[in-house]
Each structure stands twice: as structure tokens, then as C-alpha cells.
N, C-alpha and C positions, 0 to 999 in steps of 0.2 A: 376746671369746668369748661366745657366747650361753649363757644359763643358764635352767633351768626351776626355778621355785619353787612349792611347793604350799601355802604359808602366806600368808594375807592380811596385807599390811603395814598398819601403823597409819594410814598416810596415804591409804588408799583409803576414799572416803566415798560415801554414798548421796546423789545430787544432789537428790533430793526433800526431803531434810532440810537442804540447804545453800543452795539457790537458790530464793528466793521466786517463786511463780507458775509454776515450770517444770512442763510437762506431760510425762508419760512414757507410752509405749505399747510395752511390752516384748513384741514379737511372737514372739521366740524362746522365751518362756515360755508364751504362749497357744497356740502351734501355728498361728497365722495367719501363715504364712511360706512361703517357697519350698520347704522340705522337706515341709511339711504336717503337722508334728508338733512336740511340745515338744522342745527341743534339750538335749542333755546338759549339765549344769552350771548350768542355769537353774532353780534350786530355789525362787526367790522373784522376783516381778515388780518387781525393783529395777534401777536403773541405777547402777553404781558407776564412779567415776573417781578418778584420783589427785587429791589435794587441790589440787595446782598447776593441773591441767586444770580442775577444778571452779571455782576462783577466776576463771580466765580466762573460763570459760563464763558465770559470773554477770555479768561485765562486759558480755558480749554481750547477755544477757537484759535488763540495765538499759537499754541503748541501745534495744532493741526496744520495751520497755514505754513509753518516752517517745512512741512512735508508735502506741500502742494495740495492739501485737503482742507476741508472745512465742515461746519455743522449744518445740517438741515433739520429744522425744528417743526414738529407737527402740532404740538400743544404745550401750553404752559399753564397759566392760571385758567381754571375752569369754574364758571359760576355754579353755585349749588343748584340752580334751576336746570342747568344742563345735565347734572347727575340725575335729577328727578326725571328728566326726559328719557335718559337711558333706562331707568327703572320702569317707567311706563311701557317703553318698547319691550322690555324683557318679559312683561306680563301679557303682552298681546299674542294672538294666535300667529303662528309661523306663516309667512306668505312667500318665502323662498326668494325674496328680492335680492338679498345680499349674502345669503347663507353659503353659496358655493365659493364665494371669494374670501369671506372673513371667518366662517366657523363651520366648515363642511362636515366635521366629525362631532359636533356638539349641538345640543339644543340651546335655546336662549337661556333657559333656566340653568343649564350646566356652566354657561359662561360666568354667571354670578357665583355659583357654587365653587367653581375652581379658582376664584380670586382674580379673574381678569378685569372685572368691574366690581367696585365696592360701593355699598350704599352711602358711605362717607369717603370721598376721595381726597387723597393728599393734595391733588391738583388745586383743590378749592382753597387751600391755605397759601397758594401763590409762590411756592418755592420748589415745585415739582415740574419736571420737563420731560417730554417725549421727543426723541431725536434719533438721527443717524448721521453717518459721515458721507460726504460726497467728494469727488475729485473736482478741484476748483477749475481746472482747464475745461472740463466738459460739463460739469454740473451733475454728472451721473452718480447715483448712489453706489457705494462699494457693497460687495456681496456679504450680507450678514446671515445668509441661509434662511431668510424669512423676512416678511414685510411687516410694517407697522399695523397694529391692531389685528393681526392674524391670530385668532384664538385657538391655540393648539399647543401641545407639549413641544412642538418645534420651536416655539417662542421662549421656552424656559431658558434662563440665563445659562444653566449648566447642561443644556441639551447636548448629548454626546454622539449624535449621528450626523455631524457636520464634516465638510471637507476641511483639510488643514488650513486653507486660506480663510474660510468662513469662521472657523474657530479663532484664528489669530486676530481677525477683524473685531470679533466680539470682545476678546480679551483686551485688546488695545483700547477699545472704547471704555470698557469698565475701568481699566487702569487710569486713563486720563481723567475720567469723571471723578473717580475716588481720590486722585491726587489733588483735586481742587475742592474736596469736601462733599461730594455727592455720593449717595449710597444707592445701589441698584435694587430692583424688585425681582424676586425669583421668577415670577411668572412671565415677565416681559423684558426682553433684552434692551428695549428702547427707553425704559422708564427709570428716572433717577430723581431722588429727593435730596435737597441740601440738608446735611446732617444737623447743622446748627441754624435751622430756619427761624426767622424772626417771629412768626405767628403760629407756633405749634398747637395752639388750642383754639384758634379762630378760623371759622369757615365763612368765606365771603360769598356774596350773592349779587354783586353789582354787575351789570351787563358789560361786555366788551364793546366799547363805542368810542367816538371822538370825545 
């Protein structure tokens, strides 16, 4: 039976303090996102994950650093109130504010119908992460053939109209994440959930703060 908890467990950690060299870009805090505003529950620009997920993610980071690359993380734990914010936005009339950047070929309703945003998000359990790969020397993202939170079939993990390099980059990311126990999401190449997550039936709703 699914439960909702409002208190942060002791094993939720800030990945910036736990994973050397990790880069974070918390778009749901900055407002640079598909909603176009700061999202409820993001009171600090931090990425939280369960300790178990953070340890596995650190192993991915170490593998990448051997090749001069590293991870950039956009989202980890997502409070339930943030998901509610997304749902409210999805029901509002289209204003065109972010459509051309994030969902040019879909309506807000279709974003939900096609599985890009779920009414109950795995992020809320604390062991799901959205990320990409960057070159350490420059900090630039490698070419994945699409950007974070771009709601289109281009973002499907198995999208087959990519260049050879784009395809290789996606395959490598999936391989590395799977090698450390994460499973991908079909609709989003950037989205991974720890297979043996510690809270599979608990959805949290504490804000991200100090």
C-alpha cells in the first residue's frame, strides 16, 4: 500500500556534498523549465537522493571521470507538491510561454497522456534521477540528440533518427547507469530509477530546503 510521508528521512542526501565533481542544474528551482516558473517544494537549488541511489550514482560518475566526462543532474527527489504543481499547470489554458521550447508538437494534455509526466512520479520516492553527461574540461553537455524535458518522440530512449554519435552517447549513458543498478524510462532518455530502491511504496512531500 502506498504511503505519503512529510518528513525527510536521514538517508536522503545532497548529491553535491556526496559525489565529487558532480554538476547540478536545478531547473525546477530557477524557473527555467516547461512550466516557466519556480516549482512548489523547490526551496533550495539542491538535488537530493536516497543514500543508496547516491552511492550508485557516484560509481557512474567515477567511470565517466576516467574518460574526462562527468554527470550533470537536473532533478532527483521531487516533492509530491511539485507533481501537483505540474498537474495544475497541465489543466490550465495554453499561454504559449514555454510551448515552442519544450512541447512544440503536443498539447499539455498530451504530455500527460504520452507518459512524460505521471500523476504519481517515481522521483517522489527519492531514487530517480534526471541527468546527462558533460565534458569535464569545458562543462559542455555532450550531444544526446535532444534536451532535458523536451516532450517529443525525439526523447524516447529508442528513438532511431539520431546521428551515430548521438546514438552512441545515449547507449553509453544507459549502459553505465544500468551497470550500477538504474533502469531507464522509455519516454525520456535522461530519466533513470534505481532498481532496488529503498522506498518503493512511499511517496515523500517534504520541501527541498536547508
